[in-house]
N, CA, C and O atoms as a Maestro MAE file, in Angstrom:
{
 s_m_m2io_version
 :::
 2.0.0
}

f_m_ct {
 s_m_title
 :::
 protein
 m_atom[292] {
  # First column is atom index #
  i_m_mmod_type
  r_m_x_coord
  r_m_y_coord
  r_m_z_coord
  i_m_residue_number
  s_m_chain_name
  s_m_pdb_residue_name
  s_m_pdb_atom_name
  i_m_atomic_number
  :::
  1 25 178.974 -107.138 -125.854 1 A "MET " " N  " 7
  2 3 179.743 -106.293 -124.983 1 A "MET " " CA " 6
  3 2 181.026 -105.868 -125.739 1 A "MET " " C  " 6
  4 15 181.702 -106.765 -126.242 1 A "MET " " O  " 8
  5 25 181.385 -104.701 -125.852 2 A "ASN " " N  " 7
  6 3 182.597 -104.198 -126.421 2 A "ASN " " CA " 6
  7 2 183.809 -104.446 -125.483 2 A "ASN " " C  " 6
  8 15 183.884 -103.866 -124.400 2 A "ASN " " O  " 8
  9 25 184.795 -105.350 -125.931 3 A "ASP " " N  " 7
  10 3 185.927 -105.827 -125.082 3 A "ASP " " CA " 6
  11 2 186.742 -104.497 -124.810 3 A "ASP " " C  " 6
  12 15 187.133 -104.296 -123.660 3 A "ASP " " O  " 8
  13 25 187.001 -103.633 -125.751 4 A "ILE " " N  " 7
  14 3 187.786 -102.556 -125.567 4 A "ILE " " CA " 6
  15 2 187.146 -101.583 -124.504 4 A "ILE " " C  " 6
  16 15 187.835 -101.107 -123.601 4 A "ILE " " O  " 8
  17 25 186.003 -101.345 -124.622 5 A "ARG " " N  " 7
  18 3 185.344 -100.438 -123.604 5 A "ARG " " CA " 6
  19 2 185.373 -101.018 -122.268 5 A "ARG " " C  " 6
  20 15 185.585 -100.324 -121.274 5 A "ARG " " O  " 8
  21 25 185.149 -102.380 -122.215 6 A "LYS " " N  " 7
  22 3 185.219 -103.189 -120.918 6 A "LYS " " CA " 6
  23 2 186.606 -102.991 -120.326 6 A "LYS " " C  " 6
  24 15 186.762 -102.671 -119.147 6 A "LYS " " O  " 8
  25 25 187.605 -103.190 -121.174 7 A "THR " " N  " 7
  26 3 189.039 -103.037 -120.668 7 A "THR " " CA " 6
  27 2 189.307 -101.643 -120.140 7 A "THR " " C  " 6
  28 15 189.872 -101.448 -119.064 7 A "THR " " O  " 8
  29 25 188.876 -100.680 -120.945 8 A "GLN " " N  " 7
  30 3 189.098 -99.265 -120.491 8 A "GLN " " CA " 6
  31 2 188.237 -99.044 -119.141 8 A "GLN " " C  " 6
  32 15 188.730 -98.355 -118.248 8 A "GLN " " O  " 8
  33 25 187.122 -99.544 -119.003 9 A "ALA " " N  " 7
  34 3 186.369 -99.272 -117.828 9 A "ALA " " CA " 6
  35 2 187.037 -99.981 -116.657 9 A "ALA " " C  " 6
  36 15 187.143 -99.376 -115.590 9 A "ALA " " O  " 8
  37 25 187.462 -101.137 -116.777 10 A "LEU " " N  " 7
  38 3 188.096 -101.830 -115.648 10 A "LEU " " CA " 6
  39 2 189.540 -101.211 -115.326 10 A "LEU " " C  " 6
  40 15 189.962 -101.210 -114.169 10 A "LEU " " O  " 8
  41 25 190.191 -100.746 -116.264 11 A "ALA " " N  " 7
  42 3 191.445 -100.034 -116.087 11 A "ALA " " CA " 6
  43 2 191.137 -98.749 -115.202 11 A "ALA " " C  " 6
  44 15 191.887 -98.471 -114.266 11 A "ALA " " O  " 8
  45 25 190.098 -98.016 -115.484 12 A "THR " " N  " 7
  46 3 189.723 -96.812 -114.799 12 A "THR " " CA " 6
  47 2 189.476 -97.096 -113.342 12 A "THR " " C  " 6
  48 15 189.909 -96.395 -112.427 12 A "THR " " O  " 8
  49 25 188.683 -98.269 -113.188 13 A "TRP " " N  " 7
  50 3 188.382 -98.752 -111.700 13 A "TRP " " CA " 6
  51 2 189.664 -99.049 -111.016 13 A "TRP " " C  " 6
  52 15 189.909 -98.545 -109.919 13 A "TRP " " O  " 8
  53 25 190.513 -99.864 -111.632 14 A "GLU " " N  " 7
  54 3 191.751 -100.316 -110.948 14 A "GLU " " CA " 6
  55 2 192.685 -99.066 -110.666 14 A "GLU " " C  " 6
  56 15 193.376 -98.985 -109.650 14 A "GLU " " O  " 8
  57 25 192.646 -98.169 -111.586 15 A "LYS " " N  " 7
  58 3 193.512 -96.907 -111.226 15 A "LYS " " CA " 6
  59 2 193.034 -96.244 -110.028 15 A "LYS " " C  " 6
  60 15 193.854 -95.856 -109.196 15 A "LYS " " O  " 8
  61 25 191.683 -96.061 -109.845 16 A "LEU " " N  " 7
  62 3 191.153 -95.405 -108.702 16 A "LEU " " CA " 6
  63 2 191.389 -96.278 -107.465 16 A "LEU " " C  " 6
  64 15 191.677 -95.760 -106.386 16 A "LEU " " O  " 8
  65 25 191.267 -97.599 -107.619 17 A "PHE " " N  " 7
  66 3 191.477 -98.465 -106.551 17 A "PHE " " CA " 6
  67 2 192.945 -98.373 -106.042 17 A "PHE " " C  " 6
  68 15 193.190 -98.309 -104.837 17 A "PHE " " O  " 8
  69 25 193.888 -98.368 -106.972 18 A "ASN " " N  " 7
  70 3 195.324 -98.357 -106.589 18 A "ASN " " CA " 6
  71 2 195.851 -96.949 -106.272 18 A "ASN " " C  " 6
  72 15 196.752 -96.825 -105.443 18 A "ASN " " O  " 8
  73 25 195.318 -95.867 -106.908 19 A "GLN " " N  " 7
  74 3 195.739 -94.457 -106.733 19 A "GLN " " CA " 6
  75 2 194.511 -93.588 -106.543 19 A "GLN " " C  " 6
  76 15 193.977 -93.065 -107.520 19 A "GLN " " O  " 8
  77 25 194.054 -93.422 -105.330 20 A "PRO " " N  " 7
  78 3 192.911 -92.584 -105.127 20 A "PRO " " CA " 6
  79 2 193.305 -91.148 -105.421 20 A "PRO " " C  " 6
  80 15 194.489 -90.816 -105.349 20 A "PRO " " O  " 8
  81 25 192.379 -90.309 -105.741 21 A "GLU " " N  " 7
  82 3 192.601 -88.977 -106.019 21 A "GLU " " CA " 6
  83 2 193.139 -88.215 -104.899 21 A "GLU " " C  " 6
  84 15 192.838 -88.566 -103.758 21 A "GLU " " O  " 8
  85 25 193.915 -87.193 -105.097 22 A "ILE " " N  " 7
  86 3 194.492 -86.399 -103.972 22 A "ILE " " CA " 6
  87 2 193.328 -85.802 -103.171 22 A "ILE " " C  " 6
  88 15 192.360 -85.230 -103.671 22 A "ILE " " O  " 8
  89 25 193.540 -86.003 -101.893 23 A "ARG " " N  " 7
  90 3 192.672 -85.477 -100.907 23 A "ARG " " CA " 6
  91 2 191.423 -86.335 -100.757 23 A "ARG " " C  " 6
  92 15 190.475 -85.966 -100.065 23 A "ARG " " O  " 8
  93 25 191.443 -87.465 -101.407 24 A "MET " " N  " 7
  94 3 190.214 -88.405 -101.239 24 A "MET " " CA " 6
  95 2 190.478 -89.361 -100.036 24 A "MET " " C  " 6
  96 15 191.498 -90.047 -99.965 24 A "MET " " O  " 8
  97 25 189.542 -89.362 -99.142 25 A "ASP " " N  " 7
  98 3 189.627 -90.189 -97.996 25 A "ASP " " CA " 6
  99 2 189.068 -91.665 -98.330 25 A "ASP " " C  " 6
  100 15 188.487 -91.947 -99.378 25 A "ASP " " O  " 8
  101 25 189.319 -92.508 -97.340 26 A "ALA " " N  " 7
  102 3 188.797 -93.994 -97.670 26 A "ALA " " CA " 6
  103 2 187.383 -94.050 -98.001 26 A "ALA " " C  " 6
  104 15 186.998 -94.850 -98.854 26 A "ALA " " O  " 8
  105 25 186.602 -93.300 -97.425 27 A "GLU " " N  " 7
  106 3 185.136 -93.423 -97.615 27 A "GLU " " CA " 6
  107 2 184.840 -92.894 -98.963 27 A "GLU " " C  " 6
  108 15 184.066 -93.512 -99.693 27 A "GLU " " O  " 8
  109 25 185.416 -91.765 -99.357 28 A "GLU " " N  " 7
  110 3 185.191 -91.163 -100.671 28 A "GLU " " CA " 6
  111 2 185.669 -92.140 -101.815 28 A "GLU " " C  " 6
  112 15 185.004 -92.289 -102.840 28 A "GLU " " O  " 8
  113 25 186.770 -92.747 -101.601 29 A "GLN " " N  " 7
  114 3 187.282 -93.637 -102.493 29 A "GLN " " CA " 6
  115 2 186.341 -94.849 -102.669 29 A "GLN " " C  " 6
  116 15 186.008 -95.218 -103.795 29 A "GLN " " O  " 8
  117 25 185.921 -95.458 -101.556 30 A "TYR " " N  " 7
  118 3 184.883 -96.473 -101.562 30 A "TYR " " CA " 6
  119 2 183.659 -96.158 -102.355 30 A "TYR " " C  " 6
  120 15 183.249 -96.891 -103.254 30 A "TYR " " O  " 8
  121 25 183.086 -95.032 -101.987 31 A "GLU " " N  " 7
  122 3 181.901 -94.553 -102.695 31 A "GLU " " CA " 6
  123 2 182.125 -94.418 -104.197 31 A "GLU " " C  " 6
  124 15 181.298 -94.835 -105.007 31 A "GLU " " O  " 8
  125 25 183.214 -93.851 -104.532 32 A "ALA " " N  " 7
  126 3 183.622 -93.711 -105.902 32 A "ALA " " CA " 6
  127 2 183.666 -95.027 -106.708 32 A "ALA " " C  " 6
  128 15 183.116 -95.142 -107.803 32 A "ALA " " O  " 8
  129 25 184.392 -96.063 -106.067 33 A "LEU " " N  " 7
  130 3 184.490 -97.294 -106.624 33 A "LEU " " CA " 6
  131 2 183.177 -98.021 -106.715 33 A "LEU " " C  " 6
  132 15 182.960 -98.736 -107.693 33 A "LEU " " O  " 8
  133 25 182.368 -97.895 -105.842 34 A "LEU " " N  " 7
  134 3 180.939 -98.445 -105.915 34 A "LEU " " CA " 6
  135 2 180.222 -97.813 -107.021 34 A "LEU " " C  " 6
  136 15 179.618 -98.529 -107.820 34 A "LEU " " O  " 8
  137 25 180.228 -96.618 -107.137 35 A "HIS " " N  " 7
  138 3 179.600 -95.803 -108.120 35 A "HIS " " CA " 6
  139 2 179.986 -96.268 -109.613 35 A "HIS " " C  " 6
  140 15 179.148 -96.430 -110.500 35 A "HIS " " O  " 8
  141 25 181.328 -96.454 -109.760 36 A "LEU " " N  " 7
  142 3 181.805 -96.860 -111.108 36 A "LEU " " CA " 6
  143 2 181.392 -98.272 -111.344 36 A "LEU " " C  " 6
  144 15 181.084 -98.614 -112.486 36 A "LEU " " O  " 8
  145 25 181.360 -99.155 -110.314 37 A "ALA " " N  " 7
  146 3 180.922 -100.607 -110.617 37 A "ALA " " CA " 6
  147 2 179.504 -100.511 -111.013 37 A "ALA " " C  " 6
  148 15 179.137 -101.172 -111.985 37 A "ALA " " O  " 8
  149 25 178.641 -99.750 -110.364 38 A "ASP " " N  " 7
  150 3 177.206 -99.659 -110.707 38 A "ASP " " CA " 6
  151 2 177.009 -99.055 -112.166 38 A "ASP " " C  " 6
  152 15 176.181 -99.509 -112.956 38 A "ASP " " O  " 8
  153 25 177.782 -98.076 -112.420 39 A "GLU " " N  " 7
  154 3 177.763 -97.370 -113.829 39 A "GLU " " CA " 6
  155 2 178.234 -98.264 -114.828 39 A "GLU " " C  " 6
  156 15 177.690 -98.185 -115.930 39 A "GLU " " O  " 8
  157 25 179.150 -99.108 -114.659 40 A "PHE " " N  " 7
  158 3 179.768 -99.945 -115.704 40 A "PHE " " CA " 6
  159 2 178.694 -101.096 -115.920 40 A "PHE " " C  " 6
  160 15 178.442 -101.486 -117.060 40 A "PHE " " O  " 8
  161 25 178.083 -101.614 -114.834 41 A "GLU " " N  " 7
  162 3 177.047 -102.566 -115.132 41 A "GLU " " CA " 6
  163 2 175.806 -102.024 -115.817 41 A "GLU " " C  " 6
  164 15 175.227 -102.668 -116.693 41 A "GLU " " O  " 8
  165 25 175.410 -100.835 -115.406 42 A "ASP " " N  " 7
  166 3 174.314 -100.234 -116.069 42 A "ASP " " CA " 6
  167 2 174.604 -99.966 -117.512 42 A "ASP " " C  " 6
  168 15 173.676 -100.025 -118.319 42 A "ASP " " O  " 8
  169 25 175.782 -99.683 -117.890 43 A "GLN " " N  " 7
  170 3 176.236 -99.390 -119.333 43 A "GLN " " CA " 6
  171 2 176.467 -100.769 -120.071 43 A "GLN " " C  " 6
  172 15 176.637 -100.798 -121.290 43 A "GLN " " O  " 8
  173 25 176.467 -101.810 -119.361 44 A "GLY " " N  " 7
  174 3 176.677 -103.138 -120.068 44 A "GLY " " CA " 6
  175 2 178.076 -103.397 -120.283 44 A "GLY " " C  " 6
  176 15 178.398 -104.273 -121.086 44 A "GLY " " O  " 8
  177 25 179.032 -102.670 -119.594 45 A "PHE " " N  " 7
  178 3 180.427 -103.031 -119.770 45 A "PHE " " CA " 6
  179 2 180.841 -104.226 -118.971 45 A "PHE " " C  " 6
  180 15 181.765 -104.947 -119.348 45 A "PHE " " O  " 8
  181 25 180.120 -104.460 -117.790 46 A "ILE " " N  " 7
  182 3 180.408 -105.690 -116.954 46 A "ILE " " CA " 6
  183 2 179.077 -106.312 -116.626 46 A "ILE " " C  " 6
  184 15 178.000 -105.727 -116.743 46 A "ILE " " O  " 8
  185 25 179.257 -107.662 -116.169 47 A "SER " " N  " 7
  186 3 178.128 -108.339 -115.775 47 A "SER " " CA " 6
  187 2 177.801 -108.161 -114.282 47 A "SER " " C  " 6
  188 15 178.637 -107.596 -113.577 47 A "SER " " O  " 8
  189 25 176.704 -108.577 -113.774 48 A "SER " " N  " 7
  190 3 176.300 -108.412 -112.374 48 A "SER " " CA " 6
  191 2 177.396 -109.190 -111.497 48 A "SER " " C  " 6
  192 15 177.801 -108.732 -110.428 48 A "SER " " O  " 8
  193 25 177.800 -110.293 -111.986 49 A "GLN " " N  " 7
  194 3 178.847 -111.014 -111.270 49 A "GLN " " CA " 6
  195 2 180.112 -110.363 -111.135 49 A "GLN " " C  " 6
  196 15 180.707 -110.365 -110.057 49 A "GLN " " O  " 8
  197 25 180.618 -109.737 -112.285 50 A "GLU " " N  " 7
  198 3 181.764 -108.881 -112.179 50 A "GLU " " CA " 6
  199 2 181.577 -107.630 -111.251 50 A "GLU " " C  " 6
  200 15 182.482 -107.243 -110.512 50 A "GLU " " O  " 8
  201 25 180.377 -107.031 -111.330 51 A "ARG " " N  " 7
  202 3 180.126 -105.921 -110.367 51 A "ARG " " CA " 6
  203 2 180.309 -106.445 -109.010 51 A "ARG " " C  " 6
  204 15 180.992 -105.815 -108.202 51 A "ARG " " O  " 8
  205 25 179.758 -107.534 -108.709 52 A "GLY " " N  " 7
  206 3 179.859 -108.066 -107.315 52 A "GLY " " CA " 6
  207 2 181.251 -108.220 -106.869 52 A "GLY " " C  " 6
  208 15 181.625 -107.888 -105.744 52 A "GLY " " O  " 8
  209 25 182.077 -108.774 -107.849 53 A "ARG " " N  " 7
  210 3 183.594 -109.076 -107.430 53 A "ARG " " CA " 6
  211 2 184.224 -107.613 -107.182 53 A "ARG " " C  " 6
  212 15 184.979 -107.429 -106.227 53 A "ARG " " O  " 8
  213 25 183.886 -106.583 -108.077 54 A "LEU " " N  " 7
  214 3 184.542 -105.326 -107.813 54 A "LEU " " CA " 6
  215 2 184.014 -104.708 -106.467 54 A "LEU " " C  " 6
  216 15 184.797 -104.100 -105.738 54 A "LEU " " O  " 8
  217 25 182.752 -104.853 -106.148 55 A "ILE " " N  " 7
  218 3 182.256 -104.328 -104.821 55 A "ILE " " CA " 6
  219 2 182.955 -105.095 -103.612 55 A "ILE " " C  " 6
  220 15 183.365 -104.519 -102.604 55 A "ILE " " O  " 8
  221 25 183.040 -106.461 -103.839 56 A "GLU " " N  " 7
  222 3 183.809 -107.095 -102.711 56 A "GLU " " CA " 6
  223 2 185.206 -106.609 -102.597 56 A "GLU " " C  " 6
  224 15 185.647 -106.429 -101.462 56 A "GLU " " O  " 8
  225 25 185.944 -106.377 -103.607 57 A "LYS " " N  " 7
  226 3 187.290 -105.962 -103.671 57 A "LYS " " CA " 6
  227 2 187.381 -104.562 -103.101 57 A "LYS " " C  " 6
  228 15 188.361 -104.255 -102.422 57 A "LYS " " O  " 8
  229 25 186.438 -103.723 -103.337 58 A "ALA " " N  " 7
  230 3 186.399 -102.278 -102.820 58 A "ALA " " CA " 6
  231 2 186.138 -102.345 -101.266 58 A "ALA " " C  " 6
  232 15 186.783 -101.670 -100.463 58 A "ALA " " O  " 8
  233 25 185.104 -103.245 -100.907 59 A "THR " " N  " 7
  234 3 184.786 -103.387 -99.481 59 A "THR " " CA " 6
  235 2 185.946 -103.842 -98.678 59 A "THR " " C  " 6
  236 15 186.144 -103.373 -97.557 59 A "THR " " O  " 8
  237 25 186.764 -104.786 -99.237 60 A "THR " " N  " 7
  238 3 187.885 -105.227 -98.458 60 A "THR " " CA " 6
  239 2 188.861 -104.152 -98.282 60 A "THR " " C  " 6
  240 15 189.402 -103.941 -97.197 60 A "THR " " O  " 8
  241 25 189.093 -103.467 -99.343 61 A "LEU " " N  " 7
  242 3 190.028 -102.299 -99.279 61 A "LEU " " CA " 6
  243 2 189.559 -101.275 -98.154 61 A "LEU " " C  " 6
  244 15 190.310 -100.935 -97.239 61 A "LEU " " O  " 8
  245 25 188.400 -100.865 -98.282 62 A "TYR " " N  " 7
  246 3 187.813 -99.998 -97.270 62 A "TYR " " CA " 6
  247 2 187.955 -100.436 -95.859 62 A "TYR " " C  " 6
  248 15 188.378 -99.691 -94.975 62 A "TYR " " O  " 8
  249 25 187.563 -101.755 -95.661 63 A "THR " " N  " 7
  250 3 187.674 -102.237 -94.306 63 A "THR " " CA " 6
  251 2 189.085 -102.231 -93.810 63 A "THR " " C  " 6
  252 15 189.329 -101.904 -92.649 63 A "THR " " O  " 8
  253 25 189.966 -102.561 -94.604 64 A "ARG " " N  " 7
  254 3 191.403 -102.508 -94.233 64 A "ARG " " CA " 6
  255 2 191.919 -101.102 -94.015 64 A "ARG " " C  " 6
  256 15 192.764 -100.837 -93.160 64 A "ARG " " O  " 8
  257 25 191.385 -100.237 -94.807 65 A "SER " " N  " 7
  258 3 191.763 -98.784 -94.536 65 A "SER " " CA " 6
  259 2 191.199 -98.172 -93.288 65 A "SER " " C  " 6
  260 15 191.860 -97.295 -92.732 65 A "SER " " O  " 8
  261 25 190.098 -98.529 -92.814 66 A "ILE " " N  " 7
  262 3 189.591 -97.994 -91.643 66 A "ILE " " CA " 6
  263 2 189.909 -98.755 -90.333 66 A "ILE " " C  " 6
  264 15 189.698 -98.230 -89.240 66 A "ILE " " O  " 8
  265 25 190.410 -99.976 -90.457 67 A "GLU " " N  " 7
  266 3 190.724 -100.700 -89.304 67 A "GLU " " CA " 6
  267 2 191.788 -99.947 -88.424 67 A "GLU " " C  " 6
  268 15 192.811 -99.466 -88.912 67 A "GLU " " O  " 8
  269 25 191.476 -99.885 -87.126 68 A "GLY " " N  " 7
  270 3 192.393 -99.151 -86.277 68 A "GLY " " CA " 6
  271 2 192.153 -97.738 -86.177 68 A "GLY " " C  " 6
  272 15 192.691 -97.101 -85.271 68 A "GLY " " O  " 8
  273 25 191.347 -97.145 -87.072 69 A "ILE " " N  " 7
  274 3 191.018 -95.749 -86.761 69 A "ILE " " CA " 6
  275 2 190.383 -95.484 -85.505 69 A "ILE " " C  " 6
  276 15 189.410 -96.161 -85.173 69 A "ILE " " O  " 8
  277 25 190.819 -94.586 -84.782 70 A "GLY " " N  " 7
  278 3 190.255 -94.280 -83.444 70 A "GLY " " CA " 6
  279 2 190.715 -95.136 -82.333 70 A "GLY " " C  " 6
  280 15 190.232 -95.036 -81.205 70 A "GLY " " O  " 8
  281 25 191.739 -96.061 -82.672 71 A "GLU " " N  " 7
  282 3 192.124 -96.964 -81.642 71 A "GLU " " CA " 6
  283 2 193.575 -96.642 -81.254 71 A "GLU " " C  " 6
  284 15 194.213 -97.390 -80.513 71 A "GLU " " O  " 8
  285 25 194.054 -95.572 -81.743 72 A "GLY " " N  " 7
  286 3 195.370 -95.038 -81.386 72 A "GLY " " CA " 6
  287 2 196.500 -95.843 -82.015 72 A "GLY " " C  " 6
  288 15 197.537 -96.048 -81.386 72 A "GLY " " O  " 8
  289 25 196.312 -96.297 -83.235 73 A "THR " " N  " 7
  290 3 197.336 -97.157 -83.935 73 A "THR " " CA " 6
  291 2 198.367 -96.186 -84.569 73 A "THR " " C  " 6
  292 15 199.321 -96.631 -85.208 73 A "THR " " O  " 8
  :::
 }
 m_bond[291] {
  # First column is bond index #
  i_m_from
  i_m_to
  i_m_order
  :::
  1 1 2 1
  2 2 3 1
  3 3 4 2
  4 3 5 1
  5 5 6 1
  6 6 7 1
  7 7 8 2
  8 7 9 1
  9 9 10 1
  10 10 11 1
  11 11 12 2
  12 11 13 1
  13 13 14 1
  14 14 15 1
  15 15 16 2
  16 15 17 1
  17 17 18 1
  18 18 19 1
  19 19 20 2
  20 19 21 1
  21 21 22 1
  22 22 23 1
  23 23 24 2
  24 23 25 1
  25 25 26 1
  26 26 27 1
  27 27 28 2
  28 27 29 1
  29 29 30 1
  30 30 31 1
  31 31 32 2
  32 31 33 1
  33 33 34 1
  34 34 35 1
  35 35 36 2
  36 35 37 1
  37 37 38 1
  38 38 39 1
  39 39 40 2
  40 39 41 1
  41 41 42 1
  42 42 43 1
  43 43 44 2
  44 43 45 1
  45 45 46 1
  46 46 47 1
  47 47 48 2
  48 47 49 1
  49 49 50 1
  50 50 51 1
  51 51 52 2
  52 51 53 1
  53 53 54 1
  54 54 55 1
  55 55 56 2
  56 55 57 1
  57 57 58 1
  58 58 59 1
  59 59 60 2
  60 59 61 1
  61 61 62 1
  62 62 63 1
  63 63 64 2
  64 63 65 1
  65 65 66 1
  66 66 67 1
  67 67 68 2
  68 67 69 1
  69 69 70 1
  70 70 71 1
  71 71 72 2
  72 71 73 1
  73 73 74 1
  74 74 75 1
  75 75 76 2
  76 75 77 1
  77 77 78 1
  78 78 79 1
  79 79 80 2
  80 79 81 1
  81 81 82 1
  82 82 83 1
  83 83 84 2
  84 83 85 1
  85 85 86 1
  86 86 87 1
  87 87 88 2
  88 87 89 1
  89 89 90 1
  90 90 91 1
  91 91 92 2
  92 91 93 1
  93 93 94 1
  94 94 95 1
  95 95 96 2
  96 95 97 1
  97 97 98 1
  98 98 99 1
  99 99 100 2
  100 99 101 1
  101 101 102 1
  102 102 103 1
  103 103 104 2
  104 103 105 1
  105 105 106 1
  106 106 107 1
  107 107 108 2
  108 107 109 1
  109 109 110 1
  110 110 111 1
  111 111 112 2
  112 111 113 1
  113 113 114 1
  114 114 115 1
  115 115 116 2
  116 115 117 1
  117 117 118 1
  118 118 119 1
  119 119 120 2
  120 119 121 1
  121 121 122 1
  122 122 123 1
  123 123 124 2
  124 123 125 1
  125 125 126 1
  126 126 127 1
  127 127 128 2
  128 127 129 1
  129 129 130 1
  130 130 131 1
  131 131 132 2
  132 131 133 1
  133 133 134 1
  134 134 135 1
  135 135 136 2
  136 135 137 1
  137 137 138 1
  138 138 139 1
  139 139 140 2
  140 139 141 1
  141 141 142 1
  142 142 143 1
  143 143 144 2
  144 143 145 1
  145 145 146 1
  146 146 147 1
  147 147 148 2
  148 147 149 1
  149 149 150 1
  150 150 151 1
  151 151 152 2
  152 151 153 1
  153 153 154 1
  154 154 155 1
  155 155 156 2
  156 155 157 1
  157 157 158 1
  158 158 159 1
  159 159 160 2
  160 159 161 1
  161 161 162 1
  162 162 163 1
  163 163 164 2
  164 163 165 1
  165 165 166 1
  166 166 167 1
  167 167 168 2
  168 167 169 1
  169 169 170 1
  170 170 171 1
  171 171 172 2
  172 171 173 1
  173 173 174 1
  174 174 175 1
  175 175 176 2
  176 175 177 1
  177 177 178 1
  178 178 179 1
  179 179 180 2
  180 179 181 1
  181 181 182 1
  182 182 183 1
  183 183 184 2
  184 183 185 1
  185 185 186 1
  186 186 187 1
  187 187 188 2
  188 187 189 1
  189 189 190 1
  190 190 191 1
  191 191 192 2
  192 191 193 1
  193 193 194 1
  194 194 195 1
  195 195 196 2
  196 195 197 1
  197 197 198 1
  198 198 199 1
  199 199 200 2
  200 199 201 1
  201 201 202 1
  202 202 203 1
  203 203 204 2
  204 203 205 1
  205 205 206 1
  206 206 207 1
  207 207 208 2
  208 207 209 1
  209 209 210 1
  210 210 211 1
  211 211 212 2
  212 211 213 1
  213 213 214 1
  214 214 215 1
  215 215 216 2
  216 215 217 1
  217 217 218 1
  218 218 219 1
  219 219 220 2
  220 219 221 1
  221 221 222 1
  222 222 223 1
  223 223 224 2
  224 223 225 1
  225 225 226 1
  226 226 227 1
  227 227 228 2
  228 227 229 1
  229 229 230 1
  230 230 231 1
  231 231 232 2
  232 231 233 1
  233 233 234 1
  234 234 235 1
  235 235 236 2
  236 235 237 1
  237 237 238 1
  238 238 239 1
  239 239 240 2
  240 239 241 1
  241 241 242 1
  242 242 243 1
  243 243 244 2
  244 243 245 1
  245 245 246 1
  246 246 247 1
  247 247 248 2
  248 247 249 1
  249 249 250 1
  250 250 251 1
  251 251 252 2
  252 251 253 1
  253 253 254 1
  254 254 255 1
  255 255 256 2
  256 255 257 1
  257 257 258 1
  258 258 259 1
  259 259 260 2
  260 259 261 1
  261 261 262 1
  262 262 263 1
  263 263 264 2
  264 263 265 1
  265 265 266 1
  266 266 267 1
  267 267 268 2
  268 267 269 1
  269 269 270 1
  270 270 271 1
  271 271 272 2
  272 271 273 1
  273 273 274 1
  274 274 275 1
  275 275 276 2
  276 275 277 1
  277 277 278 1
  278 278 279 1
  279 279 280 2
  280 279 281 1
  281 281 282 1
  282 282 283 1
  283 283 284 2
  284 283 285 1
  285 285 286 1
  286 286 287 1
  287 287 288 2
  288 287 289 1
  289 289 290 1
  290 290 291 1
  291 291 292 2
  :::
 }
}
């Protein structure tokens, strides 16, 4: 596994996690993060365990983002 490519891949994922694209809603951000995690595993940049951690982190963010929607918060 190429450490430089892995570092670049994870930096790309973290950037999207911390700064979603303009006009990207929570669901779109979540789907994009999951897609990147899958792509990075498929390309051999990360292991299945690392992919699982990224998905868990993205799911937590998504859950927090949608909490209270529709509840008048």
